[in-house]
Backbone bond lengths (Angstrom), bond angles and torsions (degrees), N, CA, C in turn:
res aa  C-N    CA-C-N  psi(-1)  N-CA   C-N-CA  omega(-1)  CA-C   N-CA-C  phi
1 M - - - 1.462 - - 1.533 111.12 -
2 S 1.336 117.56 -32.53 1.465 120.22 173.59 1.524 109.96 -59.94
3 A 1.340 115.34 -47.75 1.462 120.13 -179.19 1.522 111.21 -61.52
4 L 1.318 116.50 -42.48 1.460 120.96 -177.87 1.534 111.05 -65.95
5 K 1.338 116.18 -41.91 1.466 119.78 177.98 1.526 110.71 -61.13
6 L 1.327 116.86 -42.68 1.463 120.68 -179.28 1.519 111.12 -67.38
7 K 1.334 115.48 -42.61 1.465 119.19 178.64 1.527 110.95 -61.56
8 N 1.320 116.29 -44.59 1.462 120.49 -178.98 1.523 112.62 -66.85
9 S 1.340 116.55 -19.63 1.473 120.01 177.23 1.524 112.07 -85.37
10 G 1.351 115.54 -3.16 1.458 119.76 176.86 1.510 115.53 103.49
11 M 1.328 117.71 4.24 1.464 120.45 179.93 1.531 111.15 -83.36
12 Q 1.318 116.01 151.36 1.462 121.92 172.03 1.525 107.51 -84.32
13 V 1.325 117.12 122.24 1.460 121.49 -170.86 1.526 111.07 -120.79
14 L 1.327 116.22 134.03 1.465 123.31 172.75 1.521 108.19 -119.21
15 G 1.335 117.30 125.29 1.451 121.05 174.49 1.520 109.66 -85.15
16 L 1.326 116.53 126.37 1.468 120.83 -178.59 1.518 109.57 -120.10
17 Y 1.330 115.76 122.12 1.471 120.62 177.55 1.531 108.35 -100.74
18 I 1.332 116.20 126.77 1.467 121.35 -179.65 1.522 108.63 -101.42
19 M 1.320 116.09 115.02 1.468 120.51 174.33 1.525 108.00 -76.87
20 M 1.344 116.34 117.32 1.462 120.09 -174.41 1.523 113.47 -117.49
21 H 1.320 117.29 -17.56 1.463 120.57 -179.60 1.513 107.81 -157.79
22 E 1.317 116.92 -177.85 1.462 120.28 -172.73 1.529 113.03 -81.76
23 N 1.321 118.26 -12.14 1.468 120.52 -178.70 1.533 110.97 -94.00
24 Y 1.333 115.94 49.49 1.458 118.33 -172.32 1.525 114.34 -108.00
25 T 1.317 119.00 -12.03 1.461 121.40 -169.82 1.526 112.64 -56.54
26 D 1.325 117.29 -48.28 1.455 120.83 -176.36 1.524 111.63 -67.22
27 S 1.336 116.78 -45.27 1.467 119.39 -178.28 1.523 111.16 -70.04
28 L 1.326 118.41 -31.20 1.463 121.05 175.80 1.520 110.26 -63.20
29 Q 1.319 115.61 -42.97 1.465 119.84 179.33 1.529 110.70 -62.56
30 K 1.333 116.90 -42.38 1.467 120.59 178.59 1.532 111.28 -65.34
31 A 1.333 116.56 -38.53 1.459 120.33 179.76 1.523 111.33 -65.84
32 K 1.332 115.90 -43.35 1.468 119.77 178.73 1.528 110.14 -63.36
33 Q 1.311 116.32 -41.51 1.462 120.48 178.56 1.529 110.90 -62.91
34 A 1.329 116.28 -41.30 1.465 120.30 179.34 1.526 110.80 -64.29
35 A 1.338 117.04 -39.93 1.465 120.33 177.98 1.528 110.65 -62.72
36 D 1.329 115.83 -41.03 1.469 119.79 177.37 1.526 110.79 -62.56
37 Q 1.325 116.40 -42.71 1.463 119.98 -177.70 1.529 112.02 -70.80
38 A 1.323 116.83 -29.04 1.469 120.53 176.16 1.530 111.44 -85.56
39 E 1.329 115.48 -8.76 1.467 122.41 -179.42 1.526 111.24 59.05
40 I 1.351 114.89 51.73 1.464 120.76 174.23 1.522 109.00 -124.77
41 D 1.325 116.52 160.02 1.455 121.33 177.04 1.524 109.75 -67.29
42 F 1.329 115.35 158.81 1.469 120.19 -174.67 1.516 109.92 -146.07
43 D 1.327 116.36 141.33 1.463 121.22 176.89 1.527 108.37 -151.44
44 T 1.318 115.50 170.48 1.466 121.27 179.41 1.520 109.83 -128.34
45 V 1.316 115.50 158.74 1.462 121.72 173.19 1.526 107.14 -142.17
46 D 1.322 116.62 138.07 1.463 121.91 -174.51 1.528 110.40 -97.52
47 K 1.325 117.12 113.93 1.461 122.37 178.15 1.533 111.05 -123.75
48 R 1.329 116.02 28.55 1.464 119.15 -176.50 1.522 112.71 -64.19
49 D 1.316 117.80 -40.44 1.466 119.94 -179.83 1.523 111.23 -64.42
50 E 1.334 115.99 -45.34 1.462 120.02 179.98 1.520 111.26 -65.82
51 F 1.327 116.71 -39.76 1.459 120.88 179.65 1.527 110.64 -62.69
52 K 1.324 116.35 -42.73 1.463 119.70 178.84 1.519 111.05 -62.55
53 E 1.327 116.29 -44.84 1.457 121.00 -176.47 1.527 111.82 -68.30
54 I 1.331 116.82 -44.50 1.465 120.75 -171.49 1.523 112.82 -90.23
55 V 1.321 117.63 -39.67 1.466 120.27 -172.84 1.530 111.76 -99.30
56 I 1.333 117.15 -55.76 1.471 119.05 -174.27 1.523 111.14 -67.31
57 N 1.334 117.49 -46.79 1.463 119.16 -179.28 1.532 111.10 -62.76
58 Q 1.328 116.97 -38.88 1.457 119.90 177.98 1.525 110.47 -66.12
59 F 1.324 116.45 -40.04 1.465 122.02 178.36 1.531 110.25 -58.00
60 V 1.327 116.62 -49.98 1.466 121.28 -178.82 1.526 110.83 -65.76
61 N 1.327 116.91 -45.64 1.465 120.27 -177.43 1.521 112.33 -63.64
62 E 1.330 117.33 -33.57 1.454 119.78 177.94 1.527 110.98 -63.88
63 Y 1.324 117.46 -42.05 1.465 119.78 177.54 1.528 111.26 -64.78
64 L 1.322 117.20 -34.39 1.465 119.75 177.84 1.521 111.28 -67.70
65 K 1.340 116.58 -21.40 1.463 121.58 178.22 1.521 112.12 -93.15
66 G 1.339 116.77 5.87 1.458 120.04 -179.46 1.515 113.48 78.80
67 R 1.336 116.87 18.39 1.453 122.13 -179.64 1.529 110.10 -109.10
68 T 1.328 116.68 163.58 1.465 121.93 -178.76 1.528 108.40 -119.37
69 P 1.319 118.52 102.88 1.463 121.13 -173.49 1.523 112.90 -81.38
70 N 1.325 115.06 164.20 1.457 122.49 171.57 1.529 107.18 -120.71
71 P 1.332 118.01 92.81 1.467 120.59 -172.52 1.523 114.34 -64.80
72 C 1.341 117.97 -26.61 1.471 120.12 -179.38 1.523 111.38 -64.47
73 V 1.334 117.64 -37.39 1.459 121.35 178.47 1.520 110.02 -63.52
74 I 1.341 116.78 -45.98 1.458 121.75 179.65 1.521 110.36 -64.08
75 C 1.318 116.84 -41.70 1.459 121.74 -178.89 1.522 111.43 -64.68
76 N 1.320 117.63 -44.44 1.462 120.34 -177.02 1.520 111.94 -55.89
77 S 1.323 117.24 -47.31 1.463 120.17 -175.00 1.518 113.18 -81.63
78 N 1.338 117.69 -33.53 1.458 121.17 -172.80 1.522 114.61 -98.85
79 I 1.327 117.45 -25.41 1.470 120.21 -176.66 1.529 110.87 -121.45
80 K 1.316 118.04 -64.91 1.467 121.17 -169.00 1.530 112.74 -62.44
81 I 1.331 117.25 -63.75 1.464 120.30 -177.28 1.524 110.17 -70.82
82 A 1.327 116.98 -35.34 1.470 120.23 178.32 1.526 111.10 -61.11
83 T 1.338 116.61 -44.00 1.467 120.90 179.61 1.524 111.02 -66.47
84 L 1.328 116.89 -43.91 1.460 119.99 179.01 1.530 110.84 -58.54
85 C 1.336 116.77 -44.22 1.466 120.12 179.98 1.532 111.31 -65.02
86 D 1.315 117.21 -42.70 1.463 120.82 178.69 1.522 111.18 -62.57
87 E 1.318 116.19 -45.53 1.465 120.25 -178.97 1.531 111.33 -68.12
88 A 1.317 117.18 -35.22 1.462 120.00 176.90 1.529 110.61 -62.38
89 D 1.329 116.40 -43.02 1.461 120.46 178.20 1.530 111.32 -62.57
90 K 1.339 116.18 -43.51 1.462 120.68 -178.63 1.526 111.92 -65.72
91 R 1.327 116.26 -36.68 1.467 121.41 -171.76 1.532 112.71 -96.26
92 G 1.328 117.35 -2.50 1.449 120.17 177.48 1.510 115.38 81.84
93 Y 1.330 117.63 28.51 1.469 121.43 176.93 1.525 109.04 -98.67
94 D 1.318 116.18 144.71 1.466 121.10 -174.73 1.524 113.47 -80.99
95 F 1.338 116.06 -34.65 1.463 119.82 -174.29 1.531 110.68 -137.16
96 V 1.319 114.97 166.91 1.463 121.78 171.73 1.528 107.13 -123.01
97 A 1.313 115.90 152.11 1.466 120.13 -178.72 1.515 109.66 -137.90
98 T 1.322 115.50 148.05 1.466 121.54 176.50 1.523 108.60 -133.62
99 G 1.309 115.54 178.81 1.460 121.45 177.41 1.509 113.20 -97.54
100 H 1.334 117.69 17.14 1.461 120.22 179.94 1.532 111.08 -63.07
101 Y 1.325 114.64 140.80 1.458 121.09 173.91 1.531 107.60 -89.29
102 A 1.319 115.36 86.79 1.462 123.49 179.40 1.523 106.87 -167.32
103 R 1.332 116.35 162.56 1.459 120.18 179.99 1.523 109.99 -120.08
104 I 1.323 116.67 135.87 1.455 122.57 176.70 1.522 107.85 -106.93
105 D 1.325 116.81 131.92 1.456 119.75 -179.59 1.527 109.30 -146.61
106 K 1.330 115.77 157.17 1.465 122.06 179.64 1.512 109.38 -111.36
107 D 1.317 115.15 131.31 1.455 120.80 176.48 1.524 108.23 -85.06
108 P 1.324 118.57 110.88 1.470 119.86 -176.77 1.526 113.39 -63.94
109 K 1.337 117.45 -23.11 1.456 120.35 -179.17 1.523 112.48 -70.77
110 I 1.328 116.11 -37.93 1.467 119.37 -177.10 1.523 112.04 -111.76
111 G 1.340 117.12 -7.77 1.457 120.71 176.45 1.507 114.52 69.05
112 R 1.329 117.17 26.33 1.458 120.32 -179.22 1.528 110.58 -121.33
113 Y 1.331 114.70 148.29 1.458 121.36 177.42 1.522 109.50 -91.26
114 T 1.316 115.51 146.52 1.452 119.45 175.27 1.523 109.69 -145.74
115 V 1.318 114.81 173.01 1.464 122.52 -176.13 1.523 108.97 -107.77
116 F 1.332 115.65 137.62 1.455 121.78 177.19 1.526 109.15 -120.19
117 C 1.318 115.67 155.77 1.465 120.81 177.45 1.528 110.42 -64.16
118 A 1.318 115.15 151.40 1.459 121.35 177.93 1.525 110.69 -77.35
119 E 1.318 115.37 163.87 1.455 121.73 176.82 1.530 110.80 -62.32
120 D 1.338 115.82 -39.81 1.464 121.91 179.29 1.531 108.87 -84.87
121 G 1.333 115.69 94.75 1.462 120.24 -175.34 1.514 114.02 -60.74
122 K 1.336 117.21 -29.67 1.463 120.40 -178.79 1.522 112.14 -70.60
123 K 1.335 117.22 -24.97 1.462 121.29 -178.08 1.528 112.77 -111.32
124 D 1.321 117.16 5.49 1.462 121.15 -176.39 1.533 111.71 -53.90
125 Q 1.341 115.78 131.95 1.465 121.34 -178.77 1.528 112.80 -120.28
126 S 1.323 117.25 19.17 1.468 120.06 178.45 1.524 111.14 -57.35
127 Y 1.320 116.21 -32.88 1.473 122.45 179.54 1.523 111.56 -56.35
128 M 1.331 116.57 -33.71 1.460 121.24 -174.02 1.524 113.26 -80.48
129 L 1.328 117.50 -7.84 1.462 120.37 -171.55 1.528 113.38 -111.34
130 W 1.327 118.59 12.53 1.460 120.04 -172.00 1.527 113.61 -68.96
131 Q 1.315 118.64 -19.56 1.473 120.25 -178.21 1.529 113.35 -87.42
132 L 1.324 118.66 -4.37 1.459 119.94 -177.58 1.530 110.44 -66.66
133 N 1.350 115.17 142.36 1.461 119.34 178.80 1.530 110.42 -91.22
134 Q 1.318 116.29 175.23 1.456 121.17 -174.93 1.527 112.63 -64.05
135 K 1.322 117.63 -37.90 1.464 120.07 178.58 1.524 110.50 -63.01
136 Q 1.328 116.45 -44.63 1.467 120.32 179.44 1.518 110.90 -63.65
137 L 1.327 117.14 -44.39 1.462 120.82 -178.89 1.531 111.34 -65.06
138 S 1.338 117.11 -32.90 1.461 120.39 -178.35 1.523 112.12 -68.78
139 K 1.335 116.78 -21.32 1.469 120.89 -178.51 1.521 113.03 -102.94
140 L 1.340 117.17 -8.50 1.460 120.48 -171.03 1.522 112.40 -91.45
141 I 1.333 115.43 129.61 1.461 123.05 174.13 1.534 107.74 -114.67
142 T 1.321 116.22 135.07 1.477 120.72 178.19 1.531 108.61 -122.76
143 P 1.322 117.67 86.60 1.465 121.92 -173.70 1.527 115.00 -63.26
144 L 1.334 118.07 -16.18 1.461 119.98 -175.89 1.525 113.16 -95.58
145 S 1.322 117.58 11.65 1.470 120.65 -172.71 1.525 112.96 -60.51
146 N 1.324 117.30 -29.74 1.467 120.34 -178.48 1.527 112.98 -105.71
147 E 1.325 116.25 9.54 1.470 120.36 -177.35 1.523 111.07 -93.86
148 Y 1.327 114.68 156.56 1.461 121.04 172.93 1.523 108.17 -108.13
149 K 1.318 116.31 131.49 1.457 121.62 -170.66 1.524 112.97 -57.63
150 N 1.318 117.02 -43.50 1.470 118.67 -175.87 1.528 111.52 -65.03
151 I 1.321 116.65 -38.59 1.466 120.29 177.41 1.517 110.66 -70.97
152 L 1.319 115.44 -43.24 1.468 120.59 -177.91 1.523 111.41 -62.01
153 K 1.320 116.35 -40.07 1.462 119.49 -178.35 1.521 111.52 -66.03
154 N 1.313 116.84 -37.35 1.472 119.41 176.74 1.520 111.01 -63.80
155 D 1.334 116.83 -39.30 1.462 120.39 176.62 1.532 110.89 -66.99
156 A 1.341 115.66 -38.23 1.460 120.24 -178.06 1.525 111.75 -65.04
157 K 1.313 117.01 -32.90 1.463 120.78 -178.87 1.527 111.98 -63.23
158 K 1.326 117.49 -20.59 1.456 121.30 178.94 1.527 112.04 -76.82
159 V 1.357 115.90 -15.72 1.471 120.25 -174.59 1.516 112.58 -120.93
160 F 1.341 116.75 -42.33 1.460 121.55 -167.82 1.534 111.91 -112.81
161 S 1.332 115.46 128.93 1.460 120.53 177.85 1.524 111.32 -63.27
162 A 1.330 116.84 -37.52 1.467 121.15 -175.65 1.525 112.43 -66.96
163 A 1.343 117.37 -15.60 1.463 119.79 -179.73 1.519 112.03 -66.83
164 E 1.333 117.26 -15.20 1.468 120.96 178.68 1.520 111.84 -75.59
165 Y 1.333 117.30 -18.65 1.460 120.38 -177.32 1.525 110.33 -78.58
166 D 1.339 115.84 151.42 1.458 120.55 173.43 1.520 109.20 -71.08
167 E 1.327 116.23 148.34 1.459 119.03 179.57 1.522 110.31 -72.35
168 S 1.329 114.73 147.88 1.463 120.79 -178.38 1.525 110.15 -78.53
169 Q 1.330 116.62 137.64 1.455 121.90 179.09 1.528 112.07 -112.18
170 E 1.335 116.95 -10.81 1.451 119.39 -173.93 1.528 111.45 -96.97
171 I 1.329 115.50 170.64 1.460 121.57 175.72 1.524 108.15 -66.05
172 C 1.336 117.21 134.77 1.467 120.37 -169.50 1.526 112.90 -60.42
173 F 1.342 118.43 -34.75 1.462 119.58 -177.83 1.531 112.47 -92.11
174 I 1.348 116.26 4.29 1.463 120.83 174.37 1.522 107.67 -130.78
175 P 1.331 118.15 74.66 1.468 120.51 -175.08 1.522 114.07 -60.22
176 S 1.333 116.98 -24.31 1.466 120.03 178.30 1.522 111.94 -77.19
177 N 1.341 116.21 -15.11 1.464 123.28 -176.65 1.523 112.59 66.52
178 D 1.334 117.07 13.76 1.470 122.35 178.77 1.525 108.00 -100.98
179 Y 1.352 115.41 86.41 1.459 118.90 -174.44 1.529 112.35 -69.08
180 V 1.332 117.58 -28.60 1.468 120.24 179.86 1.528 110.16 -64.78
181 S 1.334 117.25 -47.38 1.465 120.56 177.88 1.519 110.55 -62.38
182 F 1.336 116.88 -37.64 1.460 120.12 178.41 1.526 110.41 -60.40
183 I 1.325 117.26 -47.93 1.466 120.73 -179.31 1.519 110.76 -65.68
184 N 1.322 116.85 -40.94 1.470 120.16 179.00 1.517 111.83 -61.05
185 N 1.336 116.95 -35.92 1.461 121.12 179.20 1.528 111.92 -82.08
186 Y 1.326 117.33 -26.53 1.470 122.40 -176.23 1.525 110.76 -75.67
187 L 1.325 116.84 -33.69 1.458 121.97 -176.34 1.526 110.97 -108.82
188 S 1.313 115.77 158.68 1.462 120.52 173.47 1.528 108.62 -78.11
189 A 1.324 115.82 164.11 1.469 120.20 -179.48 1.526 110.92 -59.35
190 E 1.339 116.65 -34.03 1.458 120.89 -178.97 1.520 112.49 -69.63
191 Q 1.330 116.63 -24.68 1.469 120.47 -178.13 1.517 112.92 -86.10
192 L 1.317 117.39 -15.76 1.460 121.01 -176.60 1.528 111.14 -79.30
193 P 1.330 117.38 144.13 1.462 120.15 176.76 1.526 111.02 -62.13
194 P 1.329 117.80 142.16 1.469 120.94 -179.59 1.520 111.34 -78.71
195 P 1.331 117.40 164.75 1.470 120.61 173.14 1.526 110.52 -60.03
196 G 1.317 115.22 158.35 1.464 120.58 179.15 1.510 110.42 -154.75
197 N 1.320 115.80 -160.23 1.463 120.53 -174.14 1.525 112.84 -102.83
198 F 1.344 114.56 139.63 1.454 121.25 160.48 1.527 106.56 -84.01
199 I 1.331 116.37 134.22 1.461 119.94 176.61 1.521 108.90 -128.72
200 D 1.342 116.25 157.48 1.459 119.39 175.74 1.520 109.48 -89.86
201 S 1.317 117.36 -177.91 1.465 121.02 -175.20 1.524 112.82 -65.58
202 D 1.326 117.58 -15.41 1.464 121.86 176.98 1.526 112.20 -95.05
203 G 1.332 117.50 -0.02 1.457 120.87 178.86 1.511 114.49 90.32
204 K 1.327 117.79 5.72 1.461 121.30 -179.78 1.529 109.89 -80.13
205 I 1.335 115.92 134.80 1.470 120.51 179.14 1.525 109.23 -71.21
206 I 1.349 114.80 127.89 1.470 119.24 -177.64 1.523 111.86 -124.11
207 G 1.317 117.55 3.25 1.466 119.96 179.62 1.517 110.96 165.23
208 R 1.337 115.23 -176.25 1.471 121.62 -179.23 1.530 109.69 -119.61
209 H 1.331 115.29 138.15 1.467 119.33 174.93 1.526 110.26 -103.90
210 K 1.332 116.32 166.86 1.467 122.18 -172.19 1.525 113.78 -94.33
211 G 1.335 117.18 3.99 1.460 121.56 -174.19 1.511 108.60 126.88
212 I 1.327 118.03 135.08 1.464 120.83 -169.61 1.523 113.39 -63.73
213 H 1.334 118.19 -22.36 1.466 119.70 -179.01 1.532 112.46 -69.80
214 N 1.316 117.11 -10.29 1.466 121.46 179.73 1.530 113.44 -84.78
215 Y 1.336 118.19 -2.43 1.457 120.05 -168.14 1.531 112.01 -135.88
216 T 1.338 114.94 156.40 1.459 121.68 175.71 1.525 109.61 -135.88
217 I 1.331 115.60 158.13 1.459 120.87 177.85 1.532 109.47 -61.17
218 G 1.328 115.96 135.38 1.456 121.30 179.76 1.519 113.77 91.14
219 Q 1.335 117.42 -10.70 1.472 120.74 -178.45 1.522 110.33 -66.17
220 R 1.330 115.76 137.93 1.464 118.68 177.43 1.522 112.76 -129.60
221 H 1.329 118.16 -10.70 1.462 121.16 178.19 1.531 110.10 -99.54
222 G 1.323 115.47 149.53 1.457 120.57 174.30 1.512 114.97 75.68
223 L 1.324 117.49 19.97 1.462 119.90 -179.86 1.530 112.05 -81.72
224 G 1.312 116.96 -27.46 1.455 120.41 178.44 1.511 114.29 74.30
225 I 1.334 117.29 19.76 1.461 121.11 177.30 1.523 108.57 -130.10
226 V 1.326 115.92 154.12 1.465 121.41 -178.27 1.525 108.21 -124.75
227 L 1.338 116.64 121.02 1.459 121.02 -179.99 1.524 112.30 -109.93
228 G 1.330 116.15 -3.03 1.446 119.13 -178.81 1.514 112.93 87.99
229 E 1.333 117.16 -3.55 1.465 122.40 175.32 1.523 107.99 -154.35
230 R 1.333 116.80 171.77 1.456 120.11 -177.48 1.521 110.25 -61.17
231 A 1.327 115.40 132.13 1.465 120.75 -176.51 1.525 109.85 -123.11
232 F 1.334 115.81 145.08 1.452 122.77 -178.76 1.517 109.99 -133.24
233 I 1.313 116.27 149.03 1.460 119.88 170.26 1.521 108.12 -76.60
234 T 1.326 116.63 126.46 1.463 121.06 -177.88 1.527 113.09 -114.46
235 K 1.343 117.71 -17.64 1.467 119.68 -178.87 1.520 109.52 -158.70
236 I 1.337 115.99 142.34 1.459 122.03 174.64 1.517 107.73 -122.18
237 D 1.319 117.08 115.53 1.474 123.50 -177.08 1.522 108.53 -104.65
238 T 1.333 116.79 101.21 1.467 120.23 -177.47 1.522 111.92 -71.34
239 K 1.309 117.42 -29.44 1.473 120.24 -178.89 1.519 111.10 -66.85
240 M 1.326 116.78 -45.90 1.462 121.30 -179.53 1.534 111.78 -91.79
241 N 1.347 116.62 -8.96 1.466 122.95 -176.89 1.533 111.52 60.26
242 D 1.330 114.88 36.49 1.464 121.41 178.16 1.529 109.97 -110.13
243 I 1.318 115.32 148.44 1.461 121.44 173.44 1.526 107.73 -121.51
244 T 1.337 116.05 121.19 1.456 120.85 -179.02 1.519 110.13 -86.88
245 V 1.320 115.33 132.47 1.461 122.04 179.45 1.526 107.97 -116.28
246 G 1.324 115.87 127.16 1.453 121.06 178.93 1.515 111.21 -115.30
247 V 1.305 115.06 174.19 1.462 120.85 177.88 1.523 109.02 -104.39
248 T 1.314 116.77 178.19 1.460 121.34 -176.11 1.530 111.21 -51.62
249 G 1.317 114.75 126.23 1.458 121.55 -177.78 1.507 112.07 108.36
250 D 1.345 117.15 -31.30 1.457 120.97 -178.49 1.525 112.48 -71.93
251 E 1.335 116.36 -16.26 1.471 118.77 -176.82 1.526 111.94 -84.51
252 F 1.323 117.48 1.97 1.460 121.54 -179.30 1.529 111.16 -102.34
253 T 1.329 116.37 147.58 1.458 122.15 175.39 1.517 108.75 -146.00
254 D 1.343 115.93 156.34 1.466 118.71 179.36 1.524 112.18 -110.93
255 T 1.337 117.53 5.86 1.458 119.77 178.83 1.526 110.74 -150.63
256 F 1.324 116.04 146.96 1.468 121.49 174.50 1.515 109.07 -157.64
257 K 1.322 115.83 170.79 1.459 122.00 178.72 1.520 109.41 -119.14
258 A 1.332 115.93 154.10 1.461 121.90 173.96 1.520 108.88 -140.18
259 D 1.334 115.39 140.73 1.467 120.06 178.07 1.524 109.30 -129.69
260 N 1.342 116.90 -164.20 1.467 121.28 -174.14 1.532 110.04 51.68
261 L 1.323 116.12 48.19 1.458 122.19 -171.70 1.526 112.01 -75.04
262 N 1.321 115.84 144.55 1.464 122.56 172.85 1.524 108.00 -132.16
263 F 1.347 115.84 123.53 1.459 121.42 -173.67 1.523 110.87 -104.23
264 M 1.330 115.86 135.42 1.458 121.47 172.86 1.518 111.60 -99.38
265 V 1.317 117.51 -23.37 1.462 122.50 172.30 1.521 107.89 -128.01
266 E 1.322 115.78 162.17 1.462 119.79 -174.29 1.523 112.92 -95.09
267 D 1.315 117.58 -35.75 1.463 120.96 -178.37 1.528 109.47 -97.63
268 I 1.328 115.59 110.81 1.465 121.38 -177.36 1.523 109.16 -104.60
269 P 1.332 118.43 122.77 1.467 119.75 176.24 1.525 111.13 -67.70
270 E 1.320 116.02 160.68 1.467 120.99 -177.67 1.523 111.13 -70.53
271 Y 1.326 116.64 -32.74 1.455 120.68 -178.31 1.529 109.58 -114.74
272 V 1.330 115.59 123.65 1.462 122.92 -176.09 1.523 107.73 -139.23
273 T 1.319 116.57 -173.01 1.464 120.52 169.86 1.514 108.77 -118.33
274 V 1.325 117.07 159.01 1.456 121.27 -176.22 1.529 110.68 -139.70
275 K 1.326 114.78 144.11 1.464 121.88 167.64 1.520 107.03 -112.56
276 T 1.324 117.38 130.35 1.460 121.11 -178.53 1.524 112.65 -106.38
277 R 1.323 116.56 -3.23 1.459 123.13 172.26 1.526 107.58 -148.79
278 Y 1.320 115.71 158.64 1.459 120.31 -176.00 1.532 111.54 -56.23
279 H 1.336 116.85 -43.67 1.459 120.37 -175.11 1.529 113.21 -96.50
280 S 1.320 117.60 9.60 1.458 119.20 -178.59 1.530 111.00 -81.78
281 K 1.304 115.24 164.81 1.460 121.05 173.58 1.530 109.11 -77.90
282 K 1.325 115.78 168.69 1.454 120.81 170.61 1.529 108.73 -87.72
283 Y 1.339 115.80 133.68 1.460 120.30 -179.67 1.524 109.90 -119.78
284 P 1.328 118.20 139.21 1.471 120.57 178.05 1.526 111.04 -70.42
285 V 1.327 116.01 132.74 1.462 120.84 -178.27 1.528 110.00 -143.97
286 K 1.316 114.49 164.08 1.461 122.57 171.77 1.529 107.93 -105.52
287 V 1.340 117.15 136.37 1.462 120.55 179.87 1.522 110.15 -116.58
288 E 1.324 115.12 139.63 1.464 122.37 178.89 1.526 108.10 -133.47
289 F 1.320 117.23 119.28 1.458 121.41 -177.03 1.521 109.89 -88.32
290 I 1.348 114.90 125.60 1.456 122.30 -178.41 1.529 107.87 -130.17
291 E 1.319 115.96 108.69 1.465 121.52 -177.70 1.529 109.61 54.41
292 N 1.340 117.46 -115.14 1.470 119.84 -174.30 1.531 113.08 -105.53
293 Y 1.326 117.59 21.09 1.457 119.31 177.40 1.526 109.31 -141.80
294 V 1.326 114.94 169.81 1.455 120.46 177.27 1.526 109.03 -118.62
295 K 1.323 115.91 135.39 1.459 122.04 174.02 1.525 107.32 -96.42
296 V 1.319 115.70 129.25 1.458 121.83 -174.47 1.530 108.61 -116.21
297 T 1.320 116.06 129.37 1.460 121.42 179.98 1.524 109.13 -126.10
298 S 1.315 115.97 132.03 1.456 121.68 -177.95 1.519 110.65 -121.77
299 E 1.326 116.34 139.05 1.467 119.82 174.03 1.519 110.83 -74.17
300 I 1.322 116.03 -24.79 1.463 121.69 178.42 1.523 108.35 -100.45
301 P 1.328 119.84 121.26 1.468 120.07 178.13 1.530 111.49 -55.98
302 L 1.318 116.00 133.16 1.460 122.34 -177.58 1.521 109.50 -102.56
303 R 1.339 115.63 138.98 1.457 120.50 -174.52 1.521 112.04 -90.36
304 A 1.325 115.53 136.05 1.474 123.57 169.05 1.517 112.45 51.71
305 I 1.322 116.85 53.92 1.462 120.97 173.03 1.524 107.19 -68.09
306 T 1.326 116.55 118.11 1.459 121.18 -164.49 1.522 112.04 -115.62
307 P 1.330 118.37 116.93 1.468 120.73 176.61 1.528 111.65 -54.71
308 G 1.326 115.28 134.82 1.455 121.07 -179.33 1.513 113.32 101.62
309 Q 1.345 116.48 -25.12 1.457 119.81 176.83 1.533 110.12 -77.46
310 S 1.323 115.99 163.16 1.457 120.85 179.60 1.524 111.19 -87.18
311 A 1.326 114.97 139.94 1.459 121.64 167.87 1.519 106.32 -110.93
312 V 1.324 117.00 120.19 1.462 121.73 -176.93 1.525 108.25 -117.87
313 F 1.328 115.51 128.22 1.460 122.24 -170.70 1.530 110.33 -108.23
314 Y 1.324 115.22 136.70 1.458 122.10 -172.84 1.527 111.35 -127.24
315 K 1.329 115.08 153.25 1.451 122.92 160.43 1.520 105.73 -118.51
316 D 1.315 116.18 112.87 1.466 120.94 -171.41 1.528 108.12 56.89
317 N 1.334 118.80 -118.20 1.465 121.55 -179.29 1.518 113.28 -104.54
318 M 1.318 117.59 13.67 1.463 121.18 -178.15 1.522 111.35 -104.86
319 V 1.331 116.55 131.87 1.462 121.30 175.39 1.519 108.93 -74.48
320 L 1.320 116.30 124.59 1.456 122.05 178.10 1.523 111.78 -91.21
321 F 1.345 114.71 -49.48 1.465 120.79 178.68 1.517 107.99 -167.99
322 G 1.304 115.93 172.82 1.454 121.32 177.30 1.508 110.72 -147.32
323 G 1.317 115.68 169.32 1.454 121.11 178.82 1.522 110.19 -163.42
324 L 1.318 115.35 176.04 1.461 121.61 177.83 1.517 109.14 -101.28
325 I 1.315 116.43 130.01 1.462 121.89 -179.77 1.517 109.40 -65.83
326 G 1.325 116.30 131.27 1.458 121.91 -177.19 1.517 112.42 -102.09
């Protein structure tokens, strides 16, 4: 629908399919069919090697470190948007466009591009774009920023066969959505973390875990231990190979740190809002910059702040900066 909107506005449009992993055959066929139905040119580019090196290997290594990665964020800045911009330059196209539900705009006062939330708050994807650099943002068009998904999909069904399919919710290179099995098959037995101990908040051993890559912060199902009340994973210690399990209330914190920061504006107010997961709400917080990281303090306890996930900071509907939770 992005391509069709641009074409109908008079732009010359090329549909580009990026091969990023081995599970691409079905989606490639749907993309080619959609290009035919929109009557636009179509081509492919193979980035499977780069995707494996930058996205999949990072995804697996983060779990081995007891962290929970968000591969879509890494892919957008390093593979998807980066490839589109490179190919646009090579082929003589002025801009690149995606179907992201977000708005890109330039502040004439400071001369910088930033990301704004989409009109459709339920489908807003501004969170996923915080790592994009200024060059990428300057070339990116998001035609669906003011659209509502339910209305758009009904319109799409009049043109595109693929609009009849349900939208995908899983990680693109793990169609089963079973990341543990993926990691177990991706690595040799020698590379996988060994079993270790579940401990309580006092350090007492309360059970055995199957390897830290099987678990994430906030997880409460599949632990295989019984405490007599609801239990959550609150900490993963890779050095000691221990996983701390807490009870209701222990999964909340009022402070965390984030590093690997990327700024879309230069002047950051002391009080902002933050999203710590794609589907989370925005929460008011105070930010304090210390060397190469930001310390975040919230008056409202935040649940399951998870190392490896993205923290994206906003002023109203504008993305200010983002980072990786440490």
